[in-house]
N, C-alpha and C positions, 0 to 999 in steps of 0.2 A: 744216531739212530741207524739201525741196519736197514738195508734195502733187500727186497725179495722180488724174484721174477716168477710169474705164473708158469706152472709146469705145462708143457704142451700136451693137450688132451684133445682127442678127436670126439666130437659130439655130433648128434643128428639134429637137424633143424630144418624147418620149412617156414616160409613167410605167409602170414595170414593176409590174403588179398581181398577178403570180403566175399568170396565166391564159394559155392558148394564144392567145387573141385579142390580149392585150397584147403577147405575144412576137412574133406575126405583124406587129403594128404597128411594133415595133422593127426587124424584118428588112426591112420595106418602106422604111425610111429609106435603105437602101443596103447595100453590101457590108461587113458588120460581121464581124470575126473574134471568135468566141466559143467557149466550151466549157462543158459542164455543171458545176454546182457539186456539193457533197456530196449524195449520194442522200438523199431525204426532206426536202430543204430547198428553199425558194423562192429559190435563188441561182444565179447563173451567172457566168462570168468573161468579161471583155471585154478584148481587146487594145487598149491605148491607146498613145500615143506614148511613155509612160514604162514600158511593160510591161503585165503582166496585172493587172487590178483586178477585185475582186469587186463584183457588182451584187446587191443584196438587194431583196426585195419592198418596194415603196414608193419605191425610188430612181427618179430621172429619168434616162433615157438620152439624152444630148445628142450631136448631130452638130455638130461645130465648124466653123469657117469654112474649114478646109482639108479637110473631109470626114472628119476623125478622130472617133472615138466615145469617150465616157467616161461613167461613172456620176456622179450628183450626189445627195447626200442631200436629202430633201424640204425641210428647213428652210433649207438653203443656197440651194436652187433658188428658194424663195419670196422670200428676201431679195435675190436677184440678178436675177431675171427677172420680166417681166410679159407677159401675153398681148398679141399684136399684132392689132389689128383690121384685117381685110382690106377 
């Protein structure tokens, strides 16, 4: 079986911390389609290319290379991405 390495791609992302400020940072990334989660929880739904996905407090919200948005669990984000120095 052949092996493949993921191409290095720079993405935009911000972590959902359950606050109005972190949600404003998510909205500032671009036109994201979202709807509220269950009342009393720190969740909301994001429209992705595959349909609606739940974003929980602590998840990273990623803007992909084609402008799409999707949530990513913190452990997966840490294994997959590193900060870019400007």
